Backbone as a ProteinNet text record, in pm:
[ID]
protein_1_A
[PRIMARY]
MEMRCPTLVKPIPELRHKLSPESSFTLITQNIDCLDRRAIGQVHAEAGKTSPLSSDDAPSGDDSDPVLIEMHRNIAAVLCTNHECKHRELNFASPICPALAGTELFVSAPDATPTPQSQGRRRSAAEARAWEEARLAGVKQERDSSTGDSGEPNIPLEDFPRCTSCSALARPGVVWFTEIPQQKEEVIRIVDSADLYIVVETSAVVHPAATFAAKVKQHGGTVAVFNIEPGKRDNMADFVFFGPCEDILPQILNVARP
[TERTIARY]
-917.8	-825	-897.7	-881.9	-947.1	-861.6	-924.6	-854.5	-901.1	-806	-840.1	-787.9	-878.7	-843.2	-857.5	-783.6	-800.3	-944.8	-996.2	-1132.8	-1134.8	-1207.8	-1211.5	-1337.6	-1323.8	-1440	-1529.6	-1470.5	-1545.8	-1494.6	-1576.3	-1528.7	-1401.4	-1324.1	-1194.2	-1200.8	-1293.3	-1295.1	-1313.5	-1400.1	-1422.6	-1298.3	-1229.2	-1104.7	-1000.1	-991.4	-893.5	-920.9	-1046.1	-1079.4	-1058.4	-1067.1	-1038	-889.4	-806.5	-661.6	-616.5	-679	-640.6	-765.6	-830.1	-956.4	-945.5	-1048.3	-1060.2	-948.8	-887.8	-780.7	-838.1	-758.5	-793.6	-683.7	-714.6	-618	-630.9	-517.1	-514.2	-412.4	-455.2	-363.9	-313.3	-184.7	-120.8	-38.7	-67.8	0.6	47.9	158.1	207.3	170	105.1	63.7	-49.5	-55.9	-161.1	-249.4	-238.2	-306.6	-449.8	-498	-635.5	-658.4	-557.6	-580.1	-612	-552	-585	-731.9	-778	-917.7	-1011.4	-977.2	-1062.2	-1063.1	-946.2	-939.3	-1024.1	-1017.9	-1098.3	-1246.2	-1287	-1425.9	-1470.3	-1382.9	-1420.4	-1433.7	-1340.9	-1347.1	-1474.6	-1510.5	-1632.8	-1756.8	-1752.7	-1866.4	-1886.9	-1776.3	-1786.2	-1839.3	-1817	-1867.1	-2008.1	-2067	-2201.2	-2205.9	-2094.8	-2087.8	-2066.7	-2103.3	-2081.2	-1936.4	-1875	-1736.6	-1724.5	-1622.7	-1603.6	-1548.6	-1517.1	-1461.7	-1573.6	-1557.1	-1656.3	-1638.5	-1738.6	-1733.7	-1659.8	-1621.1	-1545.9	-1399.1	-1323.9	-1179	-1139.5	-1235.8	-1206.1	-1234.8	-1129	-1151.5	-1216.7	-1302.4	-1366.2	-1383.4	-1411.1	-1428.6	-1509.3	-1544.1	-1622.2	-1534.1	-1405.3	-1314.9	-1274.8	-1210.8	-1163.7	-1055.5	-982	-880	-932.9	-894.3	-942.3	-892.2	-969.7	-930.8	-817.1	-820	-721.6	-678.5	-547.3	-491.2	-399.6	-437.2	-353	-271.5	-148.9	-68.4	-47	-38.7	-18.3	-146.1	-260.8	-391.2	-385.8	-464.2	-466.4	-501.9	-487.7	-504.8	-649	-743.7	-884.1	-925.6	-838	-870.5	-864.3	-965.1	-971.5	-982.9	-899.3	-891.1	-914.4	-997.3	-1022.5	-900.7	-865.7	-751.7	-789.2	-917.2	-964	-946.7	-856.2	-825.8	-944.3	-1036.1	-1154.9	-1256.5	-1251.9	-1345.6	-1291	-1173.4	-1104.9	-1187.4	-1280.2	-1361.5	-1273.8	-1301.9	-1228.9	-1326.6	-1298.8	-1387.4	-1310	-1371.3	-1316.2	-1390.2	-1314.1	-1374.2	-1300.1	-1368.4	-1306.5	-1334.7	-1396.9	-1427.8	-1299.2	-1296.8	-1181.9	-1231.7	-1212.6	-1140.8	-1225.5	-1158.5	-1229.7	-1311.1	-1272.7	-1350.4	-1331.3	-1425.9	-1418.4	-1290.6	-1237.6	-1120.8	-995.6	-992.1	-874.2	-884.8	-993.6	-1009.6	-900	-833.1	-729.9	-591.1	-577.4	-445	-350.1	-405.3	-316.3	-239.5	-289.1	-221.1	-88.2	-76.4	47.9	154.9	112.1	208.1	254.9	161.2	193.5	258.3	228.3	283.7	428.2	519.4	659.8	677.8	752.6	785.9	662.7	552.4	431.3	449.8	535.7	565.3	694.3	697	816.5	932.6	1051.5	1174.5	1257.3	1361.6	1444.4	1498	1523.8	1577.3	1470.7	1341.6	1236.7	1153.1	1171.3	1091.7	1120.3	1015.7	1031.7	1030.2	1044.7	1043.3	900.8	882.8	750.8	710.2	586.4	539.8	531.2	551.6	528.6	378.2	340.2	198.6	136.8	213.4	162.1	139	232.1	216.7	96.7	81.8	-30.9	-164	-169.1	-290.7	-321.2	-214	-233.3	-290.8	-234.5	-284	-427.6	-459.6	-592.1	-697.4	-666.9	-763.9	-784.4	-675.5	-688.6	-767.7	-744.9	-817.4	-966.7	-999	-1139.2	-1205.4	-1126.4	-1181.2	-1203.5	-1163.5	-1188.6	-1077.3	-957.6	-846.3	-783.3	-769.6	-709	-557.8	-496	-354	-281.9	-159.6	-70.8	-7	17.6	76.3	203.6	309.7	438.2	429.2	450.9	432.9	537.2	653.6	760.3	755	711.2	712.4	573.8	469.6	334.9	309.3	400.2	382.7	296.8	250.8	161.5	238.7	202.7	266.6	173.3	199.2	113.9	-20.5	-122.9	-254.7	-252.7	-324.1	-339.2	-482.4	-500.9	-635.5	-662.4	-768.9	-802.4	-825.1	-788.1	-798.6	-941	-1037.7	-1176	-1227.3	-1153	-1195.6	-1134.7	-1048.4	-986	-1086.9	-1057.5	-1150.5	-1180.5	-1306.4	-1351.9	-1406.5	-1397.2	-1452.8	-1604.7	-1661.2	-1805.7	-1880.1	-1806	-1869	-1867.9	-1751.6	-1741.8	-1700.2	-1670.8	-1633.5	-1493.4	-1413.2	-1273.1	-1197.2	-1075.3	-995.2	-973.3	-978.6	-950.4	-813.8	-750.1	-617.6	-617.4	-521.3	-508.4	-487.5	-553	-546.9	-428.2	-338.6	-221.6	-133	-57.8	31.9	156.2	180.5	297	415.2	533.2	653	629.6	680.5	669.9	535.5	438.4	310	315.2	234.9	232.8	149.8	200.1	121.2	-14	-110.5	-246.9	-253.3	-327.8	-353.5	-223.3	-125.3	5.9	-2	-78.9	-88.7	-153.7	-255.1	-323	-232.4	-153.5	-57.5	42.6	94.8	191.8	129	4.8	-64.7	-79.4	-118.4	-137.3	-5.3	99	230.4	282.3	262.5	312.8	242.1	124	51	42.1	98.7	86.1	170.2	110.2	188.7	238	186.8	234	236.2	352	370.1	412.1	327.5	354	393.9	513.4	565.6	554.9	483.9	458	513.2	612.1	669	693.9	783.2	825.1	970.1	1040.9	1180.4	1191.4	1084.6	1080.6	1194.6	1225.4	1331.4	1277.9	1149	1090.5	1029.1	1064.7	1013.4	875.5	789.1	815.7	802.1	758	734.9	863	978.6	1105.3	1130.9	1062.7	1086.3	988.1	886.3	778.8	827.1	910.4	958.2	1033.1	1120.9	1198.2	1106.1	1002.1	909.4	833.8	791.1	718.8	811.4	935.2	1030.9	1061.3	1062.8	1095.8	997.5	870.6	774.3	738.6	825.1	809.7	722.9	689.3	607.2	687	615	675.1	667.7	775	781.3	801.6	714.6	726.2	736.7	834.4	858.8	830	751.8	724.3	774.5	872.9	929.7	983.8	1006.1	1057.4	1209.3	1273.5	1419.5	1460.4	1583.5	1629.4	1623.8	1590.2	1584.1	1683.1	1701.1	1800.8	1762	1634	1588.2	1538.7	1580	1537.6	1592.9	1703.9	1764.1	1677.7	1579.9	1489.5	1373.7	1355.3	1238.2	1259.9	1152.2	1154.5	1137.8	1063.2	1040.1	1055	1122.8	1139.8	1102	1011.3	965.8	991.4	1057.7	1087.7	996.7	949.1	863.2	748.7	674	559.3	457.2	410.5	318.8	188.7	146.8	21.5	32.4	156.2	176.9	207.1	293.6	341.7	236.9	172.5	75.6	-39.7	-102.7	-210.3	-163.4	-39.2	14.1	28.7	84.4	107.3	-25.1	-121.9	-250.7	-350.6	-310.8	-397.8	-526.5	-508.5	-620.1	-617	-730.5	-736.9	-729.4	-655.3	-647.4	-749.1	-789.2	-884.7	-826.3
-1791.8	-1877.2	-1944.5	-2074.6	-2150.1	-2146.9	-2127.2	-2127.9	-2247.3	-2313.9	-2426.3	-2395.8	-2384.5	-2352.4	-2477.5	-2484.9	-2598.8	-2612.6	-2732.9	-2758.3	-2765.8	-2675.9	-2669.1	-2735.7	-2810.9	-2872.5	-2764.3	-2658.9	-2547.1	-2418.3	-2312.3	-2184.7	-2141.5	-2057.9	-2017.4	-1962.5	-1870.8	-1821.4	-1933.5	-2030.2	-2140.5	-2226.3	-2249.2	-2325.7	-2251.8	-2120.3	-2041.4	-2044.2	-2029	-2029.1	-2167.6	-2271	-2404.2	-2418.3	-2361.2	-2367	-2273.3	-2154.5	-2053.1	-1975.5	-2015.7	-1953.4	-1802	-1732.4	-1587	-1512.1	-1576.8	-1510	-1429.4	-1339	-1265.6	-1290.8	-1263.2	-1290.5	-1183.6	-1135.7	-1042	-1088.5	-1099.4	-1131.3	-1000	-974.7	-854.3	-895.7	-838.2	-879.8	-758.6	-779.4	-679.2	-716.5	-832.4	-875.1	-786	-768.3	-685.3	-766	-899.1	-981.9	-1020	-978.7	-1006.1	-1152.3	-1237.4	-1379	-1404.1	-1327	-1342.1	-1309.5	-1201.4	-1159.2	-1265.6	-1319.7	-1421.1	-1549.9	-1587.4	-1711	-1702	-1588	-1569.1	-1578	-1512.8	-1517.5	-1656.6	-1730	-1864.1	-1961.2	-1955	-2046	-2023.4	-1898.4	-1870.2	-1910.7	-1891.8	-1931.4	-2082.4	-2159.1	-2304.6	-2352	-2270.7	-2305.5	-2252.1	-2187.9	-2133.7	-2007.4	-1937.1	-1815.2	-1693.8	-1577.9	-1452.8	-1409.8	-1364.1	-1317.9	-1201.2	-1199.9	-1088.1	-964.5	-974.9	-862.2	-782.7	-652.3	-566.5	-569.9	-523.5	-525	-405.8	-310.2	-196.2	-214.1	-105.6	-115.2	-94.7	-101.5	-83.3	-213.2	-296	-424.6	-406.1	-500.3	-497.9	-640.3	-657.9	-792	-789.5	-908.7	-918.3	-903.6	-935.2	-924.8	-779.8	-754.6	-620.2	-578.5	-674.6	-647.6	-686.8	-616.3	-649.9	-787.5	-854.4	-986.7	-975.9	-871.3	-856.3	-711.7	-691.2	-560.2	-578	-517.2	-519.1	-389.7	-397.7	-277.8	-198.3	-267.5	-199.1	-197.3	-219.1	-233.3	-348.9	-338.9	-450.1	-400.5	-488.7	-448.4	-415.9	-453.4	-421.9	-289.5	-230.8	-104.8	10.5	96.3	213.9	337.2	436.7	555.2	679.7	770.9	896.4	988	1057.2	1148.3	1286.2	1310.1	1436.6	1433	1513.8	1509.5	1552.4	1629.2	1667.4	1553.6	1464	1351.6	1231.4	1183.6	1071.8	942.4	931.1	808.9	689.9	576.3	453.8	337.7	239.6	124.6	7.9	-108.7	-226	-248.2	-272.3	-296	-412.6	-526.9	-647.3	-664.1	-563.5	-573.1	-571.5	-649.5	-651.7	-656.8	-549.8	-426.1	-335.6	-243.6	-154.1	-50.5	-24.2	63	13.4	40.2	-14.1	22.7	142.9	188.2	106.2	38.6	-40.2	-185.2	-221.8	-359.9	-397.2	-508	-557.2	-502.6	-399.1	-340.5	-434.7	-531.8	-627.1	-712.2	-723.1	-803.7	-741.3	-609.6	-543.3	-564.1	-603	-633.8	-777.9	-868.3	-1011.3	-1054.6	-986.9	-1029.5	-985.6	-1070.2	-1033.3	-927.2	-820.4	-714.5	-656.3	-642.5	-589	-443.5	-370.4	-232.8	-228.1	-165.5	-168	-95.4	-143.3	-80.5	-50.2	33.3	60.6	-66.5	-168.9	-292.6	-375.9	-358.1	-443.9	-379	-248.1	-181.2	-239.5	-262	-312.4	-463.3	-535.8	-681.3	-731	-854.1	-913.6	-950.8	-920.8	-950.2	-1100.3	-1139.3	-1278.4	-1303.4	-1429.9	-1464.1	-1404.2	-1406.9	-1350.9	-1201.1	-1129.9	-985.5	-953.4	-1030.2	-1008	-1032.1	-1137.7	-1167	-1056.5	-1006.1	-899.2	-774.7	-738.1	-619.2	-637.8	-751.5	-774	-775.4	-842.6	-849.6	-712	-636.2	-501.6	-412.2	-425.8	-344.8	-375	-505.6	-544.1	-498.2	-481.6	-434.5	-284.3	-217.6	-73.5	12.3	-45	33.3	111.1	239.9	322.5	306	300.9	274.4	393.3	415.9	508	432.7	500	433.6	507.5	433	489	531.7	661.7	712.6	660.2	622.6	579.2	430.6	348.9	204.2	145.1	220.3	165.2	63.1	52.5	-45.3	15.1	-67.8	-23.8	-6.4	93.2	117.1	92.6	158.6	142.2	211.2	168	230	377.7	457.4	600	622.3	629.1	637.1	779.8	840.4	977.6	985.5	1099.3	1118	1098.8	1142.4	1133.2	989.5	895.4	755.6	674.6	737.1	665.6	645.3	552.4	525.5	650.8	660.1	776.3	735.9	825.2	803.3	793.4	694.5	675.4	774.1	851.3	947.3	1088.2	1132.7	1271.6	1283.8	1170.5	1166.7	1218.4	1244.1	1278.6	1154.1	1172	1058	964.1	834.9	734.3	672.2	624.9	564.1	430.5	344.6	220.7	253.5	180.5	209.9	150	82	24.2	135.7	103.6	202.2	215.3	335.8	361.8	404.5	408.9	454.7	595.9	621.2	745.5	755.9	668.6	672.9	588.8	625.5	557.6	430	317.7	193.6	210.7	136	145.2	98.4	169.7	135.3	112.3	196.2	178.7	183.1	278.3	290.6	167	114.4	-3.8	-125.8	-134.4	-244.8	-241	-123.5	-110	-147.2	-105.9	-139.5	-290.3	-357.8	-502.8	-574.3	-531	-594.3	-574.4	-456.1	-426.3	-507.3	-560.7	-637.1	-786.2	-827.5	-966.9	-1059.4	-1173	-1271.8	-1384.2	-1389.2	-1486.7	-1421	-1425.9	-1367.1	-1478.6	-1506.3	-1613.2	-1550.4	-1582.2	-1529.1	-1639.9	-1613.7	-1716.8	-1675.1	-1749.2	-1736.3	-1591.6	-1526.8	-1391.4	-1373.7	-1288	-1260.6	-1176.1	-1101.7	-1016.7	-914.8	-860.3	-759.3	-622.8	-616.7	-489.8	-419.7	-294.5	-218.6	-161.8	-149.5	-170.6	-315.9	-407.2	-545.2	-612.8	-564.4	-624.5	-610.1	-516.3	-491.4	-565.7	-629.8	-685.3	-796.2	-886.7	-997.5	-945.5	-847.7	-791.6	-724.5	-653.8	-586.8	-687.9	-798.1	-900.9	-965.3	-991.3	-1051.3	-957.3	-828.1	-730.5	-733.7	-761.7	-765.1	-908.6	-1004.1	-1140.2	-1230.7	-1189.4	-1271.8	-1382.3	-1470.9	-1584.4	-1562.6	-1599	-1582.4	-1718.8	-1751.6	-1876.6	-1842.6	-1900	-1872	-1996.2	-1978.8	-2084.3	-2035.3	-2105.2	-2059.1	-2177.3	-2155.3	-2263.5	-2268.5	-2164.9	-2161.1	-2069.6	-2083.1	-1998.4	-1850.8	-1767.7	-1623.5	-1551.8	-1422	-1344.5	-1320.6	-1332.9	-1300.6	-1423.7	-1541.4	-1664.2	-1672.3	-1603.2	-1609.7	-1544.1	-1463.6	-1401	-1491.8	-1599.5	-1684.8	-1787.9	-1821.5	-1930.5	-2064.6	-2064	-2185.9	-2152.6	-2241.4	-2224.1	-2354.7	-2346.1	-2463.6	-2441	-2536.2	-2524.5	-2616.3	-2564.1	-2640.8	-2554.3	-2601.1	-2524	-2500.7	-2378.2	-2345.6	-2423.2	-2457.9	-2531.8	-2673.4	-2721.4	-2853.8	-2844.3	-2748.7	-2739.8	-2681.3	-2572.5	-2507.7	-2599.3	-2671.9	-2762.3	-2868.6	-2914.1	-3014.1	-2954.2	-2834.9	-2771.8	-2738	-2689.1	-2648.5	-2764.6	-2881.8	-2999.1	-2969.7	-2908.7	-2874.8	-2967	-3027.8	-3120.3	-3044	-3101.2	-3043.8	-3113.4	-3043.9	-3105.1	-3227.7
-564.8	-491.8	-376.1	-366.9	-260.7	-135.3	-22.7	105.4	186.2	247.3	334.9	474.4	567.4	705.7	790.8	900.8	990.1	1036.4	1035.3	1080	1232.6	1294.4	1439.3	1491	1597.2	1660.1	1718.2	1769.8	1825.7	1762.2	1762.5	1711	1783.1	1718.6	1771.6	1914	1949.5	2087.6	2190.1	2159.5	2252.6	2267.1	2156.1	2161.8	2244	2223.3	2296.3	2446	2484.5	2627.3	2689.3	2607.2	2658	2686.4	2598.7	2618.4	2729.4	2732.1	2830.4	2871.3	2981.1	3023	3037.3	2990.3	3000.9	2929.1	2831.6	2757.2	2641.7	2589.9	2468.9	2365.9	2240.6	2134.2	2026.9	1979.4	1868.2	1766.1	1642.9	1533.5	1475.9	1494.6	1440.9	1319.8	1204.8	1082.9	1004.4	931.8	837.7	694.2	677	543.9	492.6	362	303	208.1	210.6	111	149.1	263.6	309.8	349.2	342.2	369.2	516.4	606.7	749.1	772.7	712.9	727	670.3	554.2	491	572.3	627.2	705.3	831.4	900.4	1021	987	879.5	839.2	800	729.9	684.5	801	896.2	1010.8	1090.8	1112.7	1187.7	1108.5	975.3	892.9	896.8	892.1	897.5	1032.6	1135.5	1268.8	1291.9	1188.8	1203.5	1286	1293.7	1373.5	1283.7	1333.3	1261.7	1278.7	1171.2	1179.1	1275.9	1360.5	1453.2	1384.3	1255.5	1182.8	1117.4	1116.1	1053.3	902.6	830.4	684.7	627.4	713.2	663.6	697.7	695.2	715	860.6	952.3	1094.1	1167.2	1196	1262.8	1398.1	1431.5	1563	1610.8	1738.5	1791.6	1919.6	1965.7	2088.7	2212.1	2200.9	2314.6	2336.2	2450.7	2479.7	2382	2329.3	2229.5	2091.6	1985.4	1851.9	1808.6	1725	1676	1576.1	1493.1	1385.9	1374.5	1365.8	1333.5	1213.3	1102.2	982.5	983.1	1029.9	1051.8	923.7	812.6	684.2	601	668.2	604.8	503.8	393.6	299.1	160.4	62.2	-77	-112	-27	-52.6	10.6	89.1	155.6	55.6	58.8	-28.2	60.4	32.3	116.9	32.3	81.2	11.5	24.1	-84.8	-81.9	-29.1	-8.8	46.7	198.4	250.9	395.1	480.7	423.7	498.6	504.5	408.4	404.4	482.4	441.8	507.4	508.9	414.8	409.6	372.8	434	405	403.9	319.4	309.4	248.9	255.3	190	59.1	-48	-178.5	-243.1	-252.6	-306.4	-455.8	-518.8	-661.3	-743.6	-849.8	-940.1	-1083.6	-1159.4	-1124.1	-1035	-970.1	-879	-956.5	-1080.9	-1168.9	-1311.4	-1402.4	-1538.4	-1612.8	-1589.2	-1664.6	-1635.4	-1522.8	-1486.6	-1532	-1597.8	-1643.1	-1741.5	-1715.9	-1804.9	-1779.8	-1695	-1674.3	-1603.2	-1527.4	-1460.1	-1559.4	-1681.1	-1782.2	-1821.8	-1810.1	-1845.1	-1739.3	-1621	-1514.9	-1526.5	-1558.4	-1561.8	-1691.1	-1802	-1930	-1942.7	-1992.7	-2007.5	-2114.9	-2080.2	-2175.2	-2243.1	-2165.7	-2225.6	-2267.1	-2192.5	-2227	-2305.9	-2424.9	-2508.3	-2444.1	-2464	-2420	-2543.3	-2531.5	-2649.3	-2714.8	-2635.3	-2689.5	-2758.7	-2718.4	-2770.6	-2880	-2902.9	-3004.7	-3142.8	-3219.5	-3353.9	-3364.9	-3253.6	-3259.6	-3258.3	-3296	-3295.6	-3153	-3117.6	-2981.8	-2959.3	-2832.8	-2795.6	-2786.6	-2776.4	-2766.2	-2640.5	-2529.7	-2404.4	-2417	-2484.1	-2502.1	-2590.3	-2697.2	-2787.3	-2716.2	-2634.3	-2560.8	-2459.3	-2392.4	-2294.8	-2361.4	-2476.1	-2545.3	-2591.1	-2650	-2703.9	-2593.5	-2481.3	-2372.2	-2309.7	-2296.9	-2241.9	-2337.1	-2467.4	-2565.4	-2560.9	-2555	-2551	-2421.5	-2315.8	-2188.3	-2188.6	-2295	-2305.5	-2252.1	-2233	-2182.6	-2297.2	-2280.7	-2384.4	-2381.3	-2498.4	-2507.4	-2570.7	-2525.6	-2595.1	-2710	-2819.4	-2935.3	-2975	-2988.1	-3027.3	-3174.2	-3202.6	-3338.4	-3435.4	-3383.3	-3473	-3504.1	-3408.7	-3429.2	-3441.3	-3400.5	-3403.9	-3295.8	-3196.3	-3089.6	-2979	-2887	-2780.2	-2650.2	-2572.6	-2445.4	-2330.9	-2217.4	-2100.5	-2123.1	-2050.5	-2066.7	-2031.8	-2108.7	-2082.7	-2035.7	-1905.2	-1847.8	-1802.9	-1852.1	-1810.1	-1659	-1602.6	-1458.2	-1408.5	-1488.7	-1443.8	-1436.6	-1496.6	-1494.9	-1381	-1301.4	-1191.1	-1076.8	-983.6	-872.7	-792.1	-748.8	-674.3	-539.1	-442.8	-309.8	-320.4	-257.7	-262.4	-173.4	-94.4	-4.6	-62	-115.7	-162.6	-308.4	-374.5	-517	-545.9	-442.2	-465.6	-511.1	-559.4	-600.2	-481.5	-508.5	-405.5	-432.8	-328.7	-339.6	-268.6	-299.2	-221.8	-74.9	11.2	153.9	225.6	153	217.9	272.4	377.4	437.9	351	303.8	220	306.5	243.2	313.5	366.5	486.4	564.2	635.8	608.1	677.6	805	901	1030.7	1020.4	1071.4	1069.3	1137.2	1091	1143.2	1288.9	1370.8	1510.7	1588.4	1564.9	1626.4	1778	1831.5	1977.4	2038.1	1970.1	2021.7	2015.2	1909.9	1897.9	2013.1	2042.3	2150.7	2284.5	2306.1	2431	2446.7	2338.5	2343.9	2368.1	2297.8	2313.5	2455.7	2510.8	2645.6	2753.9	2723.7	2825.1	2791.1	2678.6	2634.5	2722.5	2763.6	2837.2	2746.2	2622.8	2524.9	2387.9	2323.2	2190.6	2095.8	1995.5	1899.2	1766.3	1721.1	1595.5	1491.4	1383	1282.4	1146.8	1099.3	964.5	924.8	997.2	963.3	1004.8	934.9	969.4	1094.8	1128.5	1247.9	1249.2	1133.2	1125.2	1081.5	1042.6	999.5	1120.3	1141.3	1254.9	1223.6	1324.8	1467.5	1514.4	1425.8	1468.5	1518.5	1473.5	1515	1664.2	1729.9	1871.9	1962.3	1904.9	1986.5	2079.9	2029.6	2112.7	2234.9	2213.6	2324.6	2426.5	2379.3	2470.7	2557.3	2494.7	2570.4	2673.5	2636.8	2730.6	2847	2821.9	2926.2	3042	3012.9	3123.2	3163.4	3129.1	3178.5	3095.2	2972.4	2885.4	2818.5	2751.9	2682.6	2532.4	2462.5	2317	2252.2	2156.7	2080.6	1932.5	1865.2	1723.5	1641	1535.3	1438.6	1303.1	1247.6	1121.5	1042.1	914	830.4	831.2	886.2	894.2	1008.9	1057.1	1168.1	1132	1233.5	1214.1	1303.4	1279.4	1352.2	1497.8	1530.8	1665.6	1742.2	1696.5	1764.3	1905.9	1931.4	2064.5	2171.3	2129.6	2225.6	2263.1	2188.8	2207.3	2316.7	2386.1	2482.8	2413.4	2302.3	2224.7	2077	2003.3	1859	1790.4	1692.7	1618.8	1470.4	1405.7	1263.7	1181.9	1071.8	983.5	933.5	834.9	784.8	895.7	908.4	1018.4	1007.7	883.6	869.3	924.3	945	1005	1154.6	1191.1	1329	1422.9	1383.6	1472	1511.8	1418.1	1461.2	1559.5	1545.1	1638.3	1778	1785.2	1915.5	1983.9	1906.1	1962.4	1969.1	1919.3	1917.1	1840	1721.3	1633.8	1513.5	1480.9	1368.2	1237.5	1141.3	1008.5	917.4	806.2	715.9	646.2
[MASK]
++++++++++++++++++++++++++++++++++++++++++++++++++++++++++++++++++++++++++++++++++++++++++++++++++++++++++++++++++++++++++++++++++++++++++++++++++++++++++++++++++++++++++++++++++++++++++++++++++++++++++++++++++++++++++++++++++++++++++++++++++++++++++++++++++

């Protein structure tokens, strides 16, 4: 997927200090798609600068505050299931291990997994292609003994992704339900001291992010909302701008678009 970021005359830190001298900035996101991380890296690369983000799963930056906090981590994060190891890293390989090659086709193809209503019927072209590509990729399949149809992949446990440090099973590093968001204490510290809070294209109803605007207002900060439609918490904002953020934000910040 190609990403197009606003073309900056100067690297982001220089632009920020021009707008607000000696300021710091942290992008706090609940997204897990890695696009924020990629955009930051691309903008700095186009400016001939080194990305302020580390290559592992622990964001870092030159400022006193981190450049990026992914509260729910991201889809490239890999976490060891061994509590004594706790190794974590970023892995952008697809598939992450050979045994998972082609399994995404069973998610994207319609009715790829047989149901009681679909057993015995002729597969669609998309289903047939999904099965064939997965088979050629070496994915083992369960076979229904009564109908001869194919089900979900049956992957042996030993073929699943492993921790590169201790070889225990690895899991997606995204924050699951009941788990604590990443860097929660640091997020609260930043929000409690922020003098400007910019909300970009979010409903702002998922906690703890739903409380950030109110916290900033409590200590006299300013809240600006950029969204494509009215939200439930717009009444807390000092400024509200409607429209696509890729159009409105460059206008407000006086940043040229490509």
